[in-house]
N, C-alpha and C positions, 0 to 999 in steps of 0.2 A: 189170746190174751188181751185184758180190755185193762184201758189205760185208763188213770183217773187226772181229772184236771183241776186247778184251783186256783182262784185270785192269787196272787204271791202277798201281796200286801194285806196290813188291817185295816179293821172298818174304820176303824175311826183316824186310817193315812189320810189328809182330804188330793179329793181331784189334779189342786195345782201343785199338789205334790210328789206325786205319785210320777208322770211322766218325765220332767225334769229323772228323778232318780230309774229311771226305769230308762230312757237315753244315755244315762250319765253311763249306766250297771251295760249295757249294749255296747256304747262305745271303746268303755277298758276293755273286756273283754272278746272283742275282734281286736283291740289295737296290743294291748299287751302281750307281746310274741314271744319274750324271751334273746333272740339277737331281731337287730334292727342295720336292717341296708344301708343306711346312713353312718353308720357310723365304724358300719363292719372290718373295711380297712384301719382305720383307728385304735379299735382291738389287734385286729393282728399284728399291726409293727409294733405296738406297744408289750404286747404278747413273745412277738418274736417267732409268731410261726408262717403260718399258708395261709390267704383269704378264702382257699378253697374249702378250711376247715368249718367257714362260717357258713360257703354256700350250702355245705351239706347239714349243719344245723338248721338253717331255713328248710329247705325242705325235712326236715326230719319235724320239724311241726308238723306241717301238714302232715304228712302219714300218722302223727300221733288223732290231727285230728279224725283222717279220714278212718282209721283203728276205730278211733274212739263214739264215732257216730255207729258202727257195725256193731260195737257192744250195747251202746245206751237203753238200746232200750229194755235191756235185762236189769240194767241200774233203774231204770223206766218206776221199775213194776217192786221193789223194792225199801227204796229211801224216798223221802217225804222233798219233793220241791226247795224248801228250805235247805236240808242235809247238802241236795245236788249242790245246790247256788254254794252252800260258804266252802263245799269239796272243792269246788269250779276256781273258786275266787282264791284258797288258801293255797292250793296247789301252787297255781298260777306270780303268785305273792312268792313262797319258798324258790320256786324253781329259779326265777326272777333276782334275789337275793345270790341264790348258788350262781348263778351265770357272770354276776355282774362280780364276786369272788373267786370264781376256780381259775385255775391257770393250764388246766389239764383238759384241753380240747374233746380227748373221748370223752371224758364225763358233761362239757359243757352240752358238747351232740348228744348224750342220752337225757339232761335234766331239761331239753327241750323235744324232747321225742316223748316226756313224763308232760310236760306243759300242756302240749298240744293234742295229749288224751284226757288227761280233768278237765283245759277248757273246753271243752263240748259239752259236759257236767251240768256249766252254769249257763254255757251261750244258747242251751237248747229252751232251757224253762226262762228266759226270758224273752227268746224267740216265739214261743206258743202265747204270750202275752201278747206283743206286741201283732201277730197274727190275730187275735181275738179282739183286739185296735183296729184293725187297718178290716177285719171282714168276717161276721160273725160267724158267717157262715163254715169260718176257715178255710178261706180261697187264699190260696197261693201268689195267685198272680194278683190280688193287691200288697201283697206285703213284700215281697221282691225286689221290685223297684227303691223303694222305702229300702232292706236292707243292704240293697247293694251297693246304695247313695254313705250310703252311714259305714259300710265297710271299707269301700275304695276310698273315700274320703279322706274318711279315720286314719288309714295306715298309711296312707303319702303324707298327709297332715305329720303323725306322728312319727313318720321319719325323717322330715325336712324339719321338725324343732325335734328332735335329738341330734343330729349333725350339726347342728350350731351348740348343741351342748357340749358335744363332744369336739370338735372341732375348737373350740371359746375357752374349751378349760380342762375337761378329760373324758375319758369317753364312761368313766363308771356314772358322771352326772345320769348320763342319761338314763339307766336304772336307779337314781337315785326318785328323781321326777318320773319314775314309772310307779316306783311302790311306795310312793306318797299317794297316788290316785288310787292302785290297786287296796290302800290302804282302807280309802277315802268309800269306797265300793262295797268293803267289808264291815264297814259302821255303820252303814244306811242297811246292809241284809240283818244284819243281826237287832238293829231294830225298829227297823221298817218290814221285813218281810213278818208275814204268818206262819207256822211249822205248822200246814195241816195236815190230822195225822190216816193214814192209807185207811181207807175201807178195807181191802183185801192186801195184805201182806203175801207177795212169791218170794220164799226164800231162794237166795242162789246154791242153786245147785244142777248141778245135771248143765252147768256153764262148759261150754267147750274153750277152756286155758290156754289148751293143746294149739288147737284148730286157731285162736287167736296169737298165740307166739309166732306159730311156722309162717302165718301169716306178715306177722312183724319181723319177723328177722331174715326173709324173704325181702324186703320191702329197704329195709336199710341196709345189706346188704348191697342192694340191686342200686341203691342212693351212693355209697363207695364209690361204685365202681364209674355211674354215669359223671360222681364231681369230681374224680382223677385223672379222670380218665388224660387230661389234658399235659397233666403233673407226668403222671406215668408212663405214659404213650401206649393208654391202651391195653391190644388186645399181647402188646413186648413186652410187658408186667405177667409176671405168673400169678401174683396177689390179686389182680382186674381179672386174669379172665378163672382163678380160686374163685374171687368170688360174686361172678358171675354166675359160676357152676352152682355154687352153692344156691343161690340166691333161685334160680331155675326149680332144682329138685325140692326147697321146702316149699313154693309153689305148687305146684304136682303135687308132696304128701299133703299141704291145703285141699284141695280141691277135690282126693282121691277121698281126704275125712267127711269132707262135708256132703260127699255123696252119700258115706256111710252113714252118716249122721240117724238118728229120728230129731230130735231137736239142734239142725247145725246152728251154726253161728250167725254164714252168712248162706241164703234161701239164693244155690245158684239158677231154679227157676228165671230169674230175672233175667236171665240171658238171655231168654223167651220170646222176652215183650220187643218188639221190634223199635217200639218205640226209644226205649231203654238202652237197645245198642244204638240207634242210632244217634243218640245224644253222647254218650260215650264219643261214642268216632267221631265229632265235631267237639267236644272237650278236648278231647288229642291231639287234634289237627291247629288246633288254636296256641299249642307249642311254637309250634312252626313260627306262629307271628307277633307269638308274644314276648320275645327274651329282649329286654333290653339292650344287648353287650354290645351293640352296634352305637348304638347313640352313646351307653358310658364312656369308650373307649375315645372315643369322637371330641364329646365334653369335655374330659380328661385330661386326653392323649394330645388331641392336637390342639384344641384350644385352651386349653391350661385352668377352667374351672378350681375350684378347690370342691372339698364333701359339698358344705352347705348348700354351691350355687348347684351341682352338680345336681341335688335332691329339691333346689328349689325347682329344676325341671319338670317334677313330675305332679308339683303343682295347675300347672298347666295342663292337665289333663281334667281337671277340674271341673271347665267348662265343658267338655266332651261328655265326660258322665254324667252330669244333671240335665243336660238336652237330652240325653239317654235314657236316662230312667223317666223324665217325665212321654218321651213319645210310647216308650214301654206301658210307662200304667194306661195312657188315651188306649194304647193300640191292642192289648189282651179286656178296656172294658170295656172296648166294642165290636169284641168276639172279631177281631181280623187275623189273616191266616198267618201262623210265624214263622212261615218260611221266608218271608220280605223280609223277618227284622235277622234273620243268620244270615242269609245272600247281603243286605246293607252290612253287617256287622263287618266281612269277611269284606266287606266294597272298601270300608271304611281302611281296614287295613293297609289293605291292596295302595289306596292311596295314600296313608301315613310315609311306606316304603320308597312310590315312588316318586313325593314331594324330598327325602330324605335321603334318596338315589341321586338325583338332581344338584341337592344341596351341599355336600361333601365340598368343602376346601374351607382354606382359611377365613375366610373373608364370612365368614357366617356368626350373628351375633348372635345375645339372646334373642332378644324378638323374636328372632328370625324359630326359635321354636314351638309358637306359640299357636298356628298354625296346623303343622301335622299332628304334635303331638295332640293337641283337640280332637283332629279324630278319631287317634290314638283311642282316645278318650269314651268317646262315642262307640267305635270296635266293640274293646273291650267289654263297655256294662253295655250292648245289644249283645253281643253272645252269652255272656254270664250268666242273663236273666233269661234268654229264649235260648236255649244249650239246658242250662239247667231245670225248665220246665219243663220240654219235653223229656227227659230223661226222667223225672217225676211222674209222668203223666198216665193218671190213667190209674195207679197205684195205691192198694190200700196202705195205712197210715202206719203203720208196723215196714211196710215195704221199704216207703216211700226216708224212712229212716236210713236202713240198709244201702238203698244205690241210692242217695244224698253222701253216702260214705262211701263208696264206690267212685263215685264222682271226681270226690275233692281229689280220691289216689292222685286218680287220671289226668287229669283237668291240672293240680298244683303242685303233683311232683311229677307223675308219670310222663307225661305229657311236656312239660316245660320245663322239666329236670333235667330231659334227655334231650333234647332241642338248645338251652341254653351250655351243658359239657359240652356240645357240636359245634355249636358256633362261637365259642371259646378256642377249642383245638383246632380251629379251620379259621383262626382269627390270628392264631398264633402264627401257624406255618407256615398259611400263607403270606403271610407279615416277612415270615424268615425266605422265605422266597422269591419276596420282590425286593425283598432289602438287598439279596443278593445279585438279583438281577443290574438293580439298579448301580450298585460298587461296584461291575465290570464294565462301566464305559465310564470308569472314572483313571483320570493317572496320577496317579499317589506321589510319580517323581516331582509334578507343574509347581510352580511356584504357587500358584492358587489354590493348588487343594488343601499346601502345608499350612499358609496361612489363615484358609478358611478353617482349618482342625473341627474342631469339637461343634462351628455350628452347621458345616458338610452335611455333617455324617446325623445329625439334629435335622437336620431338611430329609434325609433320601427314610429314617425310620417315621418322618412324620407323610411322605409318600407313598410310602408302603402300609402302613395303616388307611392311610387314605384310599388306596389301589384296594387293597384287603374287602375295606368294609364295603365296595362300592361292586364289589366283583359279586362280593354274595349278596350282599340285597336284592343285587340283580337277578338271583336264583330264586331268589326271596316272592322279588318280583314275578317272576314268568311261572311257578309253583300256584299263587293267589290266582291269575286270569285260568290256570288253566283248572283250578276248584272252582272258578265261582264258573265258567263256561258251561260244568258241567251239571253244577247247582242249577243256574239256570235255565237247562236245558232238561231235566228231572220235573223243577218247576212245571212247564210248559206243558211235559206231559201230561202230569195232573191234572192241568189245570183243562185240556185237550177232551181230556179220558172223561172227569167233571161234566163238561159242557154234554160230552156224548150222549153219559148215560141221563143226563138230564132232558 
């Protein structure tokens, strides 16, 4: 299957206009998500629904993106770059309008799934041009630092900005801002992008739509189970058990179908590649360290930060992201061992959790978040770039696209979604356990307790949250140290073998 690549712009568009428009398109496509972390609580409170629905919608975006990447290779040989770009931007615009106006949460989640799927059509087209700008030989090690700087910086900045709009005005104002941004991008795409006709169009026949549907059903059901586990008490709920069972059946049917088809949607021989399996393992266990449950609960429940202030803490990731992207660029430029980057990424996460472990107290200030959050931003960047490049290493272009889709599903949904749900459940149950324990030591008939009343109850709840957060963070630190020891042993064995062979 031969892919055709053309410059996006008309020849009359000057260079000084092309680069800003490309950056605007890239920033908008990456940032326009349909659900925004900073204003999801405001939206849930206004609509009178569980916030878990918006966590489910957020995961649905990445499910859609993963599925979109797996499927995109078939669209690329049928439609032109301009058509794909306009389709992606138009669907992002439409789905943001739907999300801004609907109060039906299943419809909201479905819209986010469609948005994520369609987003890939625009994202890949802009990404290819940036790849060519950074490397004439299409060397992804050159473009990845730029991609993840734009993605991580853009998403965190947009979440903070939209949380300000939601808090000061209304959560729908956030969608108005995104809709204006997307309309501007559509205007640029219509006027500046040339519609290069394909030399050889391959019709959309023998496309495995059934396989795509089976994988989508499996991921959506798994999403429901992992997000709503805390609300429905996991396996105590018949709905959760049924969702997990049907998810597994759908996945097995998908695998069986891919093995039987002559032209499968996903080439499962990918899993025979050692670097692909290793990369997927790293992005999955990244979910152990990535969720921000503890920091969010600590900042909101203990320090009483409002939503914009809470999201402002995410901006402290930016120095770490910048340092990490710069380091990765030069690291790959000089062709140094990527294993060190992975060890460095996990080390940064362990340092972040150690600092937070010793900082859980009511005296913690906003400025105290700067150092640990910088380490976290550094770790995120190193892991996203190093593990991402490892996952797609030595693969052909069509397999790179499919491998990236699987990686997004594992990294941004299966890994982080599962551990986020698990940590939410553990925080909830451990907080209750510690609150009960603290309450048993109080004499409810004493004059002091009756006088303290609400203040004492609040102090018990805060101490229970702090103790539960510290307990689970300690477990994460132990897991992180164990992982680092294993990685270091593996690295030194590899080093010794290399020296012996030399």
